[in-house]
VMD Tcl script that draws the C-alpha trace (Angstrom):
set ca {
  {19.24 3.70 -6.12}
  {17.61 0.90 -4.29}
  {14.29 1.54 -2.32}
  {14.16 -0.53 0.91}
  {10.57 -1.36 1.94}
  {9.79 -3.05 5.29}
  {6.57 -5.08 5.17}
  {5.17 -5.18 8.74}
  {3.37 -8.52 8.37}
  {2.20 -8.42 11.97}
  {-0.61 -9.76 14.14}
  {-2.84 -7.05 15.61}
  {-3.31 -6.48 19.41}
  {-6.66 -6.16 21.40}
  {-7.22 -2.53 21.06}
  {-5.91 0.73 19.54}
  {-3.45 1.28 22.39}
  {-1.96 -2.06 21.76}
  {-1.89 -1.37 18.02}
  {0.03 1.71 18.67}
  {2.63 0.09 20.94}
  {3.18 -2.84 18.60}
  {3.34 -0.47 15.66}
  {5.90 1.91 16.98}
  {8.12 -1.07 18.11}
  {7.94 -2.42 14.47}
  {8.94 0.88 13.18}
  {12.05 0.78 15.18}
  {12.91 -2.67 14.11}
  {12.42 -1.80 10.43}
  {14.79 1.19 10.71}
  {17.46 -1.18 12.31}
  {16.86 -3.44 9.29}
  {17.69 -0.33 6.89}
  {14.27 0.45 5.58}
  {13.32 3.54 3.81}
  {9.62 2.94 4.21}
  {7.71 0.70 6.78}
  {4.24 -0.32 5.53}
  {1.43 -1.77 7.62}
  {-1.24 -3.96 6.64}
  {-4.90 -2.68 6.06}
  {-6.50 -0.76 8.82}
  {-3.89 -1.26 11.42}
  {-5.48 1.09 13.99}
  {-7.97 -1.55 14.84}
  {-6.68 -4.84 13.23}
  {-9.39 -4.60 10.47}
  {-12.27 -4.87 12.72}
  {-15.51 -3.45 11.14}
  {-18.35 -3.60 13.45}
  {-21.82 -3.27 11.73}
  {-23.29 -1.42 14.72}
  {-22.84 2.33 13.80}
  {-21.96 3.42 17.47}
  {-19.45 0.66 17.68}
  {-17.88 1.51 14.50}
  {-17.54 5.31 15.38}
  {-16.01 4.38 18.71}
  {-13.19 2.44 16.97}
  {-12.52 5.10 14.28}
  {-9.53 7.57 14.95}
  {-9.30 10.96 13.61}
  {-6.44 11.81 11.12}
  {-5.07 14.54 13.34}
  {-5.30 12.51 16.70}
  {-2.67 10.93 18.86}
  {-2.70 7.59 17.05}
  {-1.66 8.96 13.63}
  {0.41 11.75 15.26}
  {2.62 9.21 16.87}
  {3.54 7.64 13.64}
  {4.44 11.05 12.10}
  {6.48 11.72 15.26}
  {8.49 8.34 15.00}
  {8.97 8.79 11.19}
  {10.78 12.00 11.95}
  {12.69 10.42 14.91}
  {13.88 7.53 12.76}
  {14.21 9.54 9.45}
  {12.09 6.76 7.81}
  {8.91 7.12 5.96}
  {5.83 5.21 7.51}
  {2.72 4.26 5.78}
  {0.30 3.97 8.68}
  {-3.23 2.60 8.06}
  {-6.42 3.40 10.02}
  {-10.36 3.39 10.30}
  {-10.64 7.02 9.91}
  {-13.39 9.15 11.42}
  {-15.30 10.63 8.58}
  {-18.93 11.77 7.85}
  {-21.22 10.21 6.88}
  {-19.26 7.07 7.48}
  {-15.66 6.33 8.35}
  {-12.95 5.71 5.83}
  {-10.38 2.89 5.34}
  {-7.32 5.06 4.91}
  {-3.50 5.12 4.64}
  {-1.29 8.16 5.64}
  {2.32 8.33 4.50}
  {4.74 10.42 6.58}
  {8.06 11.09 4.99}
  {11.33 10.96 6.86}
  {10.74 14.55 8.32}
  {7.62 13.50 9.70}
  {5.49 15.39 7.12}
  {2.36 13.97 5.44}
  {3.10 13.25 1.87}
  {-0.03 10.98 1.02}
  {-3.42 10.55 2.37}
  {-5.42 7.86 0.53}
  {-8.89 6.39 1.35}
  {-9.88 3.11 -0.27}
  {-12.05 3.90 -3.40}
  {-13.23 0.22 -4.07}
  {-14.53 -0.53 -0.52}
  {-15.98 -4.13 -0.20}
  {-19.46 -2.79 -0.04}
  {-20.86 -6.20 -0.79}
  {-19.59 -7.24 2.50}
  {-18.40 -5.71 5.88}
  {-17.31 -2.45 4.31}
  {-20.80 -1.53 3.32}
  {-20.63 0.49 6.59}
  {-17.74 2.64 5.28}
  {-17.56 5.53 2.75}
  {-15.41 5.18 -0.31}
  {-12.51 7.51 -1.06}
  {-12.82 10.15 -3.84}
  {-9.60 9.86 -5.70}
  {-6.23 8.37 -6.21}
  {-3.10 10.36 -5.40}
  {0.56 10.47 -6.02}
  {3.49 12.14 -3.94}
  {7.00 12.64 -4.39}
  {8.91 11.06 -1.46}
  {12.29 12.12 -0.50}
  {14.24 9.11 0.92}
  {17.53 10.91 1.48}
  {19.31 9.20 -1.56}
  {16.89 10.48 -3.94}
  {12.96 11.01 -4.64}
  {10.47 8.33 -5.58}
  {6.87 9.00 -6.82}
  {4.53 6.90 -4.70}
  {0.86 6.18 -4.75}
  {-1.43 3.73 -2.99}
  {-4.35 1.40 -3.51}
  {-5.77 -0.69 -0.73}
  {-6.74 -4.44 -0.88}
  {-9.81 -4.72 -3.15}
  {-8.56 -1.82 -5.24}
  {-6.15 -4.01 -7.00}
  {-8.95 -5.86 -8.64}
  {-9.75 -2.94 -10.80}
  {-7.15 -2.03 -13.52}
  {-8.24 1.57 -13.34}
  {-6.68 1.95 -9.77}
  {-3.05 1.36 -10.88}
  {-3.66 2.83 -14.35}
  {-4.56 6.22 -12.95}
  {-1.67 6.34 -10.41}
  {0.72 5.34 -13.33}
  {-0.69 8.18 -15.33}
  {-0.31 10.62 -12.39}
  {3.30 9.60 -12.37}
  {3.67 6.82 -9.78}
  {6.74 4.59 -9.89}
  {5.77 2.52 -6.69}
  {2.29 1.68 -5.40}
  {2.15 1.08 -1.67}
  {-0.95 -1.62 -1.07}
  {-1.97 -2.29 2.48}
  {-4.06 -5.63 2.50}
  {-6.27 -7.76 4.71}
  {-7.28 -11.02 2.88}
  {-6.09 -14.43 1.76}
  {-3.36 -13.91 -0.78}
  {-3.90 -16.77 -3.12}
  {-2.67 -17.36 -6.83}
  {-5.50 -15.15 -8.35}
  {-5.02 -12.19 -6.07}
  {-1.12 -12.50 -6.56}
  {-1.75 -12.62 -10.13}
  {-3.71 -9.46 -10.12}
  {-0.88 -7.56 -8.43}
  {1.58 -8.99 -10.85}
  {-0.53 -7.84 -13.74}
  {-0.80 -4.32 -12.19}
  {2.78 -4.03 -12.09}
  {3.40 -5.51 -15.56}
  {0.85 -3.47 -17.54}
  {1.83 -0.17 -15.90}
  {5.65 -0.71 -15.48}
  {5.74 0.13 -11.74}
  {6.39 -1.65 -8.47}
  {3.69 -2.83 -6.25}
  {4.44 -3.48 -2.48}
  {1.62 -5.18 -0.59}
  {1.56 -5.74 3.16}
  {-0.90 -8.42 4.50}
  {-1.74 -9.70 7.91}
  {-0.08 -13.01 8.78}
  {-1.74 -16.37 9.27}
  {-3.64 -16.18 12.54}
  {-5.48 -13.10 11.65}
  {-9.15 -14.19 10.41}
  {-9.24 -14.50 6.69}
  {-5.63 -13.73 6.07}
  {-2.45 -15.75 5.47}
  {0.64 -13.45 4.79}
  {2.30 -13.74 1.56}
  {3.16 -9.99 1.49}
  {4.74 -9.29 -1.88}
  {6.93 -6.95 -3.88}
  {6.57 -7.01 -7.63}
  {9.07 -4.46 -9.22}
  {7.50 -4.11 -12.69}
  {10.47 -5.18 -14.64}
  {9.41 -8.01 -16.99}
  {12.78 -8.32 -18.93}
  {16.17 -6.80 -19.31}
  {17.88 -6.07 -22.65}
  {21.06 -7.84 -21.72}
  {19.34 -10.96 -20.38}
  {17.56 -13.65 -22.39}
  {14.01 -14.47 -21.77}
  {11.60 -13.08 -19.08}
  {12.35 -12.44 -15.53}
  {10.21 -13.06 -12.37}
  {8.78 -9.53 -11.23}
  {8.09 -11.01 -7.74}
  {11.37 -10.07 -6.17}
  {9.82 -10.80 -2.74}
  {7.21 -13.09 -1.21}
  {6.72 -13.44 2.54}
  {5.86 -16.82 4.23}
  {2.58 -17.10 6.01}
  {3.82 -16.44 9.59}
  {4.20 -13.15 11.15}
  {7.31 -11.11 10.84}
  {9.17 -7.97 9.54}
  {10.33 -8.54 5.99}
  {12.65 -6.22 4.09}
  {12.93 -6.15 0.28}
  {14.52 -3.93 -2.29}
  {13.37 -2.19 -5.46}
  {15.95 -1.21 -7.81}
  {14.73 2.09 -8.93}
  {17.40 2.82 -11.39}
  {16.58 -0.48 -13.23}
  {12.85 0.21 -13.14}
  {13.32 3.78 -14.47}
  {15.68 2.43 -17.34}
  {13.05 -0.15 -18.19}
  {10.29 2.48 -18.28}
  {12.28 4.57 -20.69}
  {12.48 2.02 -23.44}
  {9.72 -0.62 -22.99}
  {6.22 -0.41 -24.40}
  {3.45 -0.72 -21.70}
  {2.21 1.95 -19.51}
  {1.15 5.14 -21.33}
  {3.12 4.78 -24.57}
  {0.67 3.23 -26.90}
  {-2.81 4.02 -25.32}
  {-5.75 5.19 -27.24}
  {-7.75 7.09 -24.59}
  {-10.00 8.44 -27.34}
  {-11.37 4.91 -27.67}
  {-11.95 4.39 -24.10}
  {-15.16 6.42 -23.59}
  {-17.24 3.49 -22.26}
  {-14.94 3.20 -19.39}
  {-16.30 6.28 -17.74}
  {-19.99 5.67 -18.55}
  {-22.43 4.91 -15.70}
  {-24.05 1.54 -16.05}
}
mol new
graphics top color blue
foreach p $ca { graphics top sphere $p radius 0.5 }
foreach p [lrange $ca 0 end-1] q [lrange $ca 1 end] { graphics top cylinder $p $q radius 0.2 }
display resetview
């Protein structure tokens, strides 16, 4: 089974209404290309704008039950394609940086809020999420276990490790930052050490502090019947704007996970107590 993911590496519009219009058109294009999932970059509802003024920030935030989010659930059902929409979400005491994944029936399968907010920078005005979640996503030809991490989450091995332990096969990772060799290496490592795929969608060049390079690492480092190692990066977008479709071979990934040694097979959790200590 091949899982086809459309990475919507798009420039944002001037306001939420324009974001909605651009986003819905992009979903239609992704479906025409044959996507099972359409994934947006981080905080698409406002193009990753984070005013530091509390009143301005609250005006930009949208509710998880409002028209913006509802519209993407509606088009997911219409197109019979999963949609991972991202938003600055209304929340108390502070807004959240969230992703909601609708399945091909328009049902919410996953609602994740960024745990590792960039509290050292603009995201100090946001609340962090509370946990990591995994959901089974029916794509019509089978089911895939999907989780999410958002941008800075990738810098913490615990993010992907928890998702793997909860059963994730694929991590959807909305992003808004320059994707350079070290950040790309972090994504590669998360995929390698957990034997899972990581699909990242970034904003293109032209969006402040972003440069495209959306990627998919499929988590398969070598194959039994092939010599040497293989490149787990099965797709890397250029810097410019576009909708890019790439595949993950789920049968290959599952076979690899059955007989290889990373992930949970040789862990010693009884030795990891210091990981949960408060410093």
